[in-house]
A tleap script that builds the chain and sets N, CA, C and O, in Angstrom:
source leaprc.protein.ff14SB
mol = sequence {
  NMET CYS GLU ALA SER ALA TYR ILE VAL ASP
  GLY ASP ASN GLN GLU LEU ILE MET GLU ALA
  VAL ASP SER VAL GLU PRO GLU ASP GLY GLY
  TYR LYS LEU ILE ASN ILE PHE GLY GLU GLN
  LYS PHE VAL LYS GLY THR ILE HIE SER LEU
  SER LEU VAL ASP HIE LYS ILE PHE LEU LYS
  LYS CSER
}
set mol.1.N position { 130.377 17.636 91.129 }
set mol.1.CA position { 131.725 17.115 91.225 }
set mol.1.C position { 132.570 18.110 92.034 }
set mol.1.O position { 132.468 19.324 91.855 }
set mol.2.N position { 133.392 17.574 92.911 }
set mol.2.CA position { 134.205 18.423 93.771 }
set mol.2.C position { 135.695 18.237 93.547 }
set mol.2.O position { 136.500 18.633 94.390 }
set mol.3.N position { 136.066 17.652 92.445 }
set mol.3.CA position { 137.477 17.452 92.185 }
set mol.3.C position { 138.132 18.787 91.860 }
set mol.3.O position { 137.465 19.760 91.510 }
set mol.4.N position { 139.457 18.807 91.985 }
set mol.4.CA position { 140.218 20.024 91.732 }
set mol.4.C position { 141.251 19.782 90.638 }
set mol.4.O position { 141.554 18.645 90.277 }
set mol.5.N position { 141.775 20.876 90.130 }
set mol.5.CA position { 142.900 20.822 89.208 }
set mol.5.C position { 144.131 21.260 89.982 }
set mol.5.O position { 144.058 22.184 90.792 }
set mol.6.N position { 145.272 20.601 89.741 }
set mol.6.CA position { 146.513 20.916 90.437 }
set mol.6.C position { 147.469 21.630 89.483 }
set mol.6.O position { 147.617 21.251 88.321 }
set mol.7.N position { 148.108 22.667 90.005 }
set mol.7.CA position { 149.018 23.491 89.228 }
set mol.7.C position { 150.350 23.622 89.957 }
set mol.7.O position { 150.403 23.597 91.187 }
set mol.8.N position { 151.435 23.764 89.177 }
set mol.8.CA position { 152.739 24.127 89.720 }
set mol.8.C position { 152.888 25.633 89.515 }
set mol.8.O position { 152.672 26.139 88.414 }
set mol.9.N position { 153.256 26.342 90.575 }
set mol.9.CA position { 153.449 27.786 90.513 }
set mol.9.C position { 154.939 28.069 90.391 }
set mol.9.O position { 155.743 27.565 91.175 }
set mol.10.N position { 155.301 28.890 89.392 }
set mol.10.CA position { 156.687 29.319 89.194 }
set mol.10.C position { 156.648 30.806 88.884 }
set mol.10.O position { 156.455 31.206 87.736 }
set mol.11.N position { 156.833 31.621 89.918 }
set mol.11.CA position { 156.693 33.066 89.746 }
set mol.11.C position { 155.247 33.408 89.443 }
set mol.11.O position { 154.349 33.091 90.224 }
set mol.12.N position { 155.021 34.062 88.297 }
set mol.12.CA position { 153.662 34.409 87.882 }
set mol.12.C position { 153.035 33.336 87.001 }
set mol.12.O position { 151.870 33.449 86.623 }
set mol.13.N position { 153.801 32.291 86.669 }
set mol.13.CA position { 153.303 31.224 85.792 }
set mol.13.C position { 152.665 30.106 86.593 }
set mol.13.O position { 153.104 29.781 87.696 }
set mol.14.N position { 151.613 29.519 86.016 }
set mol.14.CA position { 150.933 28.373 86.604 }
set mol.14.C position { 150.813 27.301 85.530 }
set mol.14.O position { 150.235 27.536 84.469 }
set mol.15.N position { 151.362 26.122 85.813 }
set mol.15.CA position { 151.321 25.018 84.852 }
set mol.15.C position { 150.404 23.921 85.385 }
set mol.15.O position { 150.614 23.408 86.484 }
set mol.16.N position { 149.398 23.567 84.612 }
set mol.16.CA position { 148.484 22.493 84.995 }
set mol.16.C position { 149.235 21.166 84.983 }
set mol.16.O position { 149.862 20.812 83.985 }
set mol.17.N position { 149.171 20.431 86.095 }
set mol.17.CA position { 149.861 19.135 86.138 }
set mol.17.C position { 148.901 17.957 86.270 }
set mol.17.O position { 149.259 16.832 85.922 }
set mol.18.N position { 147.679 18.198 86.768 }
set mol.18.CA position { 146.710 17.108 86.853 }
set mol.18.C position { 145.307 17.671 87.029 }
set mol.18.O position { 145.094 18.626 87.775 }
set mol.19.N position { 144.359 17.064 86.331 }
set mol.19.CA position { 142.955 17.432 86.466 }
set mol.19.C position { 142.219 16.365 87.265 }
set mol.19.O position { 142.710 15.247 87.420 }
set mol.20.N position { 141.059 16.708 87.763 }
set mol.20.CA position { 140.174 15.788 88.484 }
set mol.20.C position { 140.852 15.164 89.703 }
set mol.20.O position { 140.659 13.983 89.994 }
set mol.21.N position { 141.654 15.974 90.418 }
set mol.21.CA position { 142.348 15.493 91.618 }
set mol.21.C position { 141.319 15.260 92.718 }
set mol.21.O position { 140.510 16.132 93.034 }
set mol.22.N position { 141.370 14.070 93.286 }
set mol.22.CA position { 140.441 13.676 94.336 }
set mol.22.C position { 141.127 13.596 95.693 }
set mol.22.O position { 140.489 13.767 96.732 }
set mol.23.N position { 142.453 13.332 95.678 }
set mol.23.CA position { 143.166 13.125 96.928 }
set mol.23.C position { 144.570 13.712 96.840 }
set mol.23.O position { 145.258 13.564 95.830 }
set mol.24.N position { 144.987 14.388 97.927 }
set mol.24.CA position { 146.341 14.925 98.057 }
set mol.24.C position { 146.893 14.379 99.360 }
set mol.24.O position { 146.353 14.650 100.432 }
set mol.25.N position { 147.986 13.597 99.269 }
set mol.25.CA position { 148.553 12.954 100.452 }
set mol.25.C position { 150.011 13.361 100.621 }
set mol.25.O position { 150.778 13.290 99.661 }
set mol.26.N position { 150.421 13.794 101.839 }
set mol.26.CA position { 151.832 14.109 102.069 }
set mol.26.C position { 152.670 12.838 101.984 }
set mol.26.O position { 152.278 11.785 102.487 }
set mol.27.N position { 153.837 12.955 101.335 }
set mol.27.CA position { 154.688 11.790 101.174 }
set mol.27.C position { 156.114 12.222 100.845 }
set mol.27.O position { 156.333 12.905 99.844 }
set mol.28.N position { 157.082 11.837 101.665 }
set mol.28.CA position { 158.516 12.022 101.400 }
set mol.28.C position { 158.887 13.428 100.934 }
set mol.28.O position { 159.539 13.574 99.900 }
set mol.29.N position { 158.487 14.464 101.669 }
set mol.29.CA position { 158.867 15.828 101.320 }
set mol.29.C position { 158.090 16.412 100.158 }
set mol.29.O position { 158.501 17.413 99.570 }
set mol.30.N position { 156.984 15.801 99.830 }
set mol.30.CA position { 156.162 16.296 98.730 }
set mol.30.C position { 154.734 15.816 98.897 }
set mol.30.O position { 154.278 15.543 100.007 }
set mol.31.N position { 154.042 15.719 97.781 }
set mol.31.CA position { 152.644 15.301 97.815 }
set mol.31.C position { 152.329 14.333 96.691 }
set mol.31.O position { 152.765 14.515 95.555 }
set mol.32.N position { 151.567 13.300 97.024 }
set mol.32.CA position { 151.061 12.374 96.018 }
set mol.32.C position { 149.661 12.830 95.654 }
set mol.32.O position { 148.787 12.948 96.514 }
set mol.33.N position { 149.458 13.087 94.361 }
set mol.33.CA position { 148.155 13.483 93.847 }
set mol.33.C position { 147.509 12.270 93.202 }
set mol.33.O position { 148.159 11.545 92.449 }
set mol.34.N position { 146.242 12.046 93.492 }
set mol.34.CA position { 145.505 10.928 92.909 }
set mol.34.C position { 144.214 11.485 92.335 }
set mol.34.O position { 143.465 12.179 93.023 }
set mol.35.N position { 143.954 11.174 91.052 }
set mol.35.CA position { 142.723 11.693 90.458 }
set mol.35.C position { 141.621 10.634 90.473 }
set mol.35.O position { 141.836 9.510 90.927 }
set mol.36.N position { 140.453 11.001 89.980 }
set mol.36.CA position { 139.300 10.109 90.043 }
set mol.36.C position { 139.448 8.877 89.155 }
set mol.36.O position { 138.666 7.933 89.269 }
set mol.37.N position { 140.445 8.880 88.274 }
set mol.37.CA position { 140.696 7.737 87.394 }
set mol.37.C position { 141.765 6.807 87.965 }
set mol.37.O position { 142.114 5.807 87.339 }
set mol.38.N position { 142.289 7.136 89.160 }
set mol.38.CA position { 143.312 6.317 89.793 }
set mol.38.C position { 144.729 6.665 89.373 }
set mol.38.O position { 145.680 6.043 89.847 }
set mol.39.N position { 144.891 7.650 88.488 }
set mol.39.CA position { 146.235 8.073 88.089 }
set mol.39.C position { 146.893 8.780 89.264 }
set mol.39.O position { 146.238 9.488 90.029 }
set mol.40.N position { 148.217 8.575 89.396 }
set mol.40.CA position { 148.950 9.166 90.511 }
set mol.40.C position { 150.137 9.962 89.987 }
set mol.40.O position { 150.733 9.624 88.964 }
set mol.41.N position { 150.464 11.025 90.710 }
set mol.41.CA position { 151.623 11.841 90.364 }
set mol.41.C position { 152.222 12.333 91.672 }
set mol.41.O position { 151.498 12.716 92.591 }
set mol.42.N position { 153.557 12.322 91.750 }
set mol.42.CA position { 154.251 12.820 92.933 }
set mol.42.C position { 154.887 14.157 92.602 }
set mol.42.O position { 155.536 14.307 91.567 }
set mol.43.N position { 154.699 15.127 93.486 }
set mol.43.CA position { 155.310 16.442 93.331 }
set mol.43.C position { 156.120 16.733 94.578 }
set mol.43.O position { 155.577 16.779 95.682 }
set mol.44.N position { 157.427 16.931 94.404 }
set mol.44.CA position { 158.277 17.295 95.535 }
set mol.44.C position { 158.176 18.800 95.719 }
set mol.44.O position { 158.607 19.566 94.858 }
set mol.45.N position { 157.607 19.220 96.836 }
set mol.45.CA position { 157.442 20.636 97.080 }
set mol.45.C position { 156.460 20.899 98.204 }
set mol.45.O position { 156.226 20.056 99.070 }
set mol.46.N position { 155.896 22.092 98.163 }
set mol.46.CA position { 154.984 22.524 99.219 }
set mol.46.C position { 153.674 23.031 98.606 }
set mol.46.O position { 153.602 23.362 97.422 }
set mol.47.N position { 152.661 23.078 99.440 }
set mol.47.CA position { 151.407 23.677 99.004 }
set mol.47.C position { 151.584 25.191 99.053 }
set mol.47.O position { 151.914 25.751 100.098 }
set mol.48.N position { 151.365 25.838 97.936 }
set mol.48.CA position { 151.474 27.296 97.837 }
set mol.48.C position { 150.167 27.936 98.288 }
set mol.48.O position { 150.168 28.847 99.115 }
set mol.49.N position { 149.043 27.452 97.735 }
set mol.49.CA position { 147.731 27.947 98.135 }
set mol.49.C position { 146.642 27.022 97.604 }
set mol.49.O position { 146.887 26.175 96.745 }
set mol.50.N position { 145.441 27.205 98.132 }
set mol.50.CA position { 144.273 26.454 97.689 }
set mol.50.C position { 143.168 27.462 97.359 }
set mol.50.O position { 142.965 28.438 98.082 }
set mol.51.N position { 142.471 27.212 96.276 }
set mol.51.CA position { 141.294 28.005 95.940 }
set mol.51.C position { 140.122 27.034 95.891 }
set mol.51.O position { 139.839 26.444 94.848 }
set mol.52.N position { 139.455 26.874 97.001 }
set mol.52.CA position { 138.415 25.856 97.120 }
set mol.52.C position { 137.191 26.175 96.275 }
set mol.52.O position { 136.573 25.268 95.719 }
set mol.53.N position { 136.836 27.437 96.173 }
set mol.53.CA position { 135.682 27.821 95.357 }
set mol.53.C position { 135.944 27.524 93.880 }
set mol.53.O position { 135.049 27.097 93.151 }
set mol.54.N position { 137.195 27.761 93.451 }
set mol.54.CA position { 137.569 27.524 92.050 }
set mol.54.C position { 138.078 26.104 91.803 }
set mol.54.O position { 138.391 25.752 90.665 }
set mol.55.N position { 138.163 25.286 92.850 }
set mol.55.CA position { 138.630 23.901 92.753 }
set mol.55.C position { 140.046 23.828 92.191 }
set mol.55.O position { 140.314 23.072 91.257 }
set mol.56.N position { 140.956 24.624 92.771 }
set mol.56.CA position { 142.349 24.653 92.317 }
set mol.56.C position { 143.300 24.438 93.480 }
set mol.56.O position { 143.087 24.952 94.579 }
set mol.57.N position { 144.363 23.665 93.223 }
set mol.57.CA position { 145.432 23.406 94.169 }
set mol.57.C position { 146.705 23.950 93.546 }
set mol.57.O position { 147.046 23.598 92.417 }
set mol.58.N position { 147.412 24.809 94.277 }
set mol.58.CA position { 148.648 25.390 93.762 }
set mol.58.C position { 149.820 24.866 94.585 }
set mol.58.O position { 149.863 25.047 95.802 }
set mol.59.N position { 150.763 24.223 93.919 }
set mol.59.CA position { 151.945 23.661 94.562 }
set mol.59.C position { 153.191 24.397 94.061 }
set mol.59.O position { 153.223 24.897 92.937 }
set mol.60.N position { 154.206 24.453 94.910 }
set mol.60.CA position { 155.461 25.093 94.549 }
set mol.60.C position { 156.576 24.082 94.725 }
set mol.60.O position { 156.735 23.520 95.808 }
set mol.61.N position { 157.356 23.841 93.668 }
set mol.61.CA position { 158.464 22.888 93.759 }
set mol.61.C position { 159.525 23.410 94.700 }
set mol.61.O position { 159.774 24.612 94.782 }
set mol.62.N position { 160.156 22.467 95.421 }
set mol.62.CA position { 161.233 22.875 96.337 }
set mol.62.C position { 162.574 22.506 95.750 }
set mol.62.O position { 163.609 22.763 96.365 }
savepdb mol mol.pdb
quit
């Protein structure tokens, strides 16, 4: 499985916002996250970093 977990970064804190993320799409100043179950979540912000080996996506709210 190659899905990732998405986190919001706030300083040194990381909050898990979605697991099993399959798709990240830019949309209206943010990103739409879609997981393998079809659940969707919109995050207004930017990509902070990606850890592909660890399957993690870090986003920062704007």
